[in-house]
N, C-alpha and C positions, 0 to 999 in steps of 0.2 A: 479675730472679732476687733483686734487693736485698731484697724483703719477704719472701721464702721464710724458713724456718727453717734456721738454720747448723748443719749437723752436719759434727764434724770427726772423722777416724778415722785411729788408728795402728795400725801392724802390717805383716804381708806374708805370703808363703808360701802354702801350702796352704789354713790355717785362715783367714787373712784372706781370701783370694781368694775361697772358700766364702761366707764372709759377706757379703762385699760384693756379690756376684752376687746375693744374695738381696734386700739393701737397695737395691740397683739397680734391680731388677723390682719392689719393693712398692711405693716411692714415687719419683715422679718429679717431685714438687712440691717437692723439697728441694733447698737448695745445698749440695752434698755436696763436701767437699775431703777427698781421701784423702792421707795422707802416709806414705811406705813406706819402709822399710829398704832401705839400700845397701850395708850393710857385709859383706854375704856376696858382695859382686861378686867378680868374678875374671877375670881376664885369661888366656884360655886357646884355644886352635886359632886363633891370631891375631886374635881381637875379645875384647871386654869383655862378659862376660855379666852381666845383672843379675836372679838367679834369684828374688827376692822381687817385683820390679816386674813381670816378665813373669808369674809366677803371677798377679797380681792381674789385668793386663790379659787375659790369656787366660780365666780364670773369667768375668771380667764381660763379655767378648765372646761367650762361647760357643764360644770355639776350643779350649777346654783339652780334653786327654785325661782324660776322667772317672775312667777306669779306675786310670790312674797318680796322677793329682791334679796332675799338672803337665805340662810339654809341650804340644805341640799333636795334636790328634786325627787319627790317619791318617798321622802322620809317619813317615818311614824315618829311617835311620842309617846310612848310607852313608859320610858326610864322614868320620867319626871313624875309620873303618876305615885311612883313610891315615896315621892317625899311631900311632907305635910305642906311645905311652902313651893309651889311650883311657877311663879310668875315668871320666870325667866325660860322661854321657848327654847329649848335644845334638844334637836331631832336625834333618835337612835343612832342613826349612823355618823351624825356630828359628833356625839358623846363617844362614840367609838374612836374616832378621830384625836380626841381631847385625851382620851384615857391611855391612848399609844403613847401621846406627847406628855403626859404626865410620867410614864415611865420612864421616857428619856430624859426628862429634866431632873428625876430623881436620881438617876445614874449620872448626872451631873453634865449632862449636854447642854448646851447653851440653846436660848428661843432661837437664834438665827440657825443653828445645826437643824433643829426640829424643822424649821422652815423648809431647808434644802431636802430632807428626808420627804416632808410631803409634796412638794413641787415634783419629784422624781416618781411617787406614787401615783401622782394626777396627770403624768405624760407632760408636763410643762418645762418646755425647753426655750432657749434663745432669748432668755429673759431672767434678769435676776431680782429675787423679791427678799427684801430686809425688814426686820423691825426696825424703829427708829433707836431702839437701845436695847439690850439684853438685860438691864435693869429692871426692877419693879417699879413702875410709876402708875397712879392711879386719879384720875380725874373725881373731885367730889364737888357736888354743887351744894353750896350754904344756903339754905330756903327757910321759908317761914315755919317749916316741919322740922327744921333742922339739918343738920348734914347728912347727904346720903350720896352714895357712889351714883356715877352718871348712868349706869344702867339701872339702878332703881329709879331714879328721876324720869327717865326716856319711857321705861317700861313698866315698873311696877305703878308709878305715879301718874304715867302717862301725860307728863312734862306740865302737869296743873299747878306743882306749888311756885310762889313767887320765888325769884331768883334774886338771894341777896351777895352771893359771891361765888368764885370758881377758884378752886385750888388744883393744881396739880401735884400731887403728894410725892415726895422725895425726889421731885425735878432737878432740884439744886444738886443733889449727889448722885446723879445718872450721867453717864459718860455715852455721847454717840457711838452708835454702833460701830465698829472700826472700818476704816475707809471712806464713811461720809463725807467728811471735811474734803479730804483730797477728791472726791468724786466731784462734789460739788464745783470744786476749782478748776476742774479739768473739764467740765460739761461743755457740750455745743448748745444745749437747750435744756433748760428747767421748765417744767410743767406743773403746776399746781392744780390738782384734779379737782372736779365739781364736788367736793365733799364740804361739810362743815367747817370753816375756816376757824370757829372759835373752840372746838372740840377736837378735831380732826387732823388740824394743820397747826395751832398755835402750840400744843406741847412741843411738837419738832422744833419749832422756831425760838423756843424758850430754853431748849438745853445750851450748854456751854458751846459757843463758837460758831453755831449753825447760821445765824441771822446775819452775820459779819463776814462769813463765808459766802454766802449769797451775794450780799453786796458787792464783795470783791470780786465775784465771779465773772469772766468776761462773756458768758452764756446768755443767749437770749432768752427772757424769762416771761413766762405767760400763764395768767391764771382764766380758768374757765368759770363760770358764774355757776352756782347751784340755785340760782333763783331767774324765774321769768316772771317780769312784771312784780306783780304783788303776792307770787305763788312760788313758795319754796318747795323743791322736790321732795325733801326728807327732813323730817325732825325739827327741832325748834329753833332752825336758824333766825327767823324774823325776831323771836323773841332775845335771842342771845347777842344779835347785833345792835338790837335798842338798848340791852344792857350796857354794852360798851361805848354807848354814845352815838352810834353809825347809823346811817339812814336804813331802813329796813327794806330795801330795794338792790338791784343790782349795782347800784351806785355804792351802797355801801359795802359791797365786795370790794369795790374798785379802792373804797376809803381804806379799808383794812389793808390790803395789799400794796397801798401806795409807797414809794420809795425801794420797793424790791421787786417789781414787775415793770415790763416795758408796754406788754399787750393784756388784754383781757377779750376773751370770747364772750359776745352776750347773744341771746336769740334776737332773730330777725324781727320780731315783734317788738323789740326794744330800742329801734332806731333812735327814736324821740330822746333817748339819754345820751346820744353822742357828745352834746357840749359839756355836760357836767362830767363825762368820763375824760374829755380833752382836758377840761380845767385841772384835773387831777395829775396830767402830764402822762396820761396813759392813751396809747393807741387801741382804737376798737377794732374787733374783727365780728362781723355778725354772721351767724350760722344757726342752724337748727341743733338747739342742744337738748332739746326733750328726747332722751334716749329710749325710746319706748319699744325699739327695735334694734337688735344689732348692726342692721345697714345703716342706723342713724349714728351709731357710736363709731362706725368705722368712717362715714363720711364727715365727721367732727374731726377724728384724727387725722384723716387727708387733708381737710382744709387746712388745720394747724401746720403740718408738715409742708405744706404747698407755700403758704404764706412766710414759714420761716426758711423758704429754700432749702429744705431738704428732699 
């Protein structure tokens, strides 16, 4: 595998999972290293759930529930009925996976080791999936209702509280997963998945040495917009872009990644934004990015690799 082109991706969640499932199917002769956000992990129902990692695993393996975009297809939700507070939807099959993970963690295995075990059980091969860190990091939103875990903000309170601040707790004490910086420096292509940049990518970029390594890397660097026009595919992207003082549009995604990407993929319907993106010194690629079917995900992966001369 050492002679294969080295592709490194950042992101997580539904958008990341959809794109990666297409990349995984399209080219199996690449050396693909996937680094996933773990700052939305949460201790709940007696287990530690890693939503972004699980979404990526379930999408790549084909186990995902496509109608919801997360979780396992045909899962049941009986377990959570045993809890007084059941706002976090965790399916029974999903819970069993996480219960098994808890046993490994309790026996001093690291998070990355549990992911390797799970990828084997899900028959995922020729791709390497890593957490951004083995250390515990959690995103908290400071809101008009007080501090709350990112999952509470997203699910329990349905993204309605006013955002006053974002904190990645313990991020400064966390170390990037072993090998990440070397893989950044040796990559041929770095892809920022169509994930929420503020809560799925920024935690990774905040860790010591990561942004500098990306800037130093000679890899081609590309981001995929998680927004078409004024529509965000998932979550509070628009609200978070505004909070950061960025334009709530695909242009805001370009503004966020400015200085660390060479290219951005926008939807074909956003060709009117070309001049604004060019003003950021970023090249535009226009493609269908609404991944409502795997053929679109595969086509998007193919277009990116074609333009990058892979």
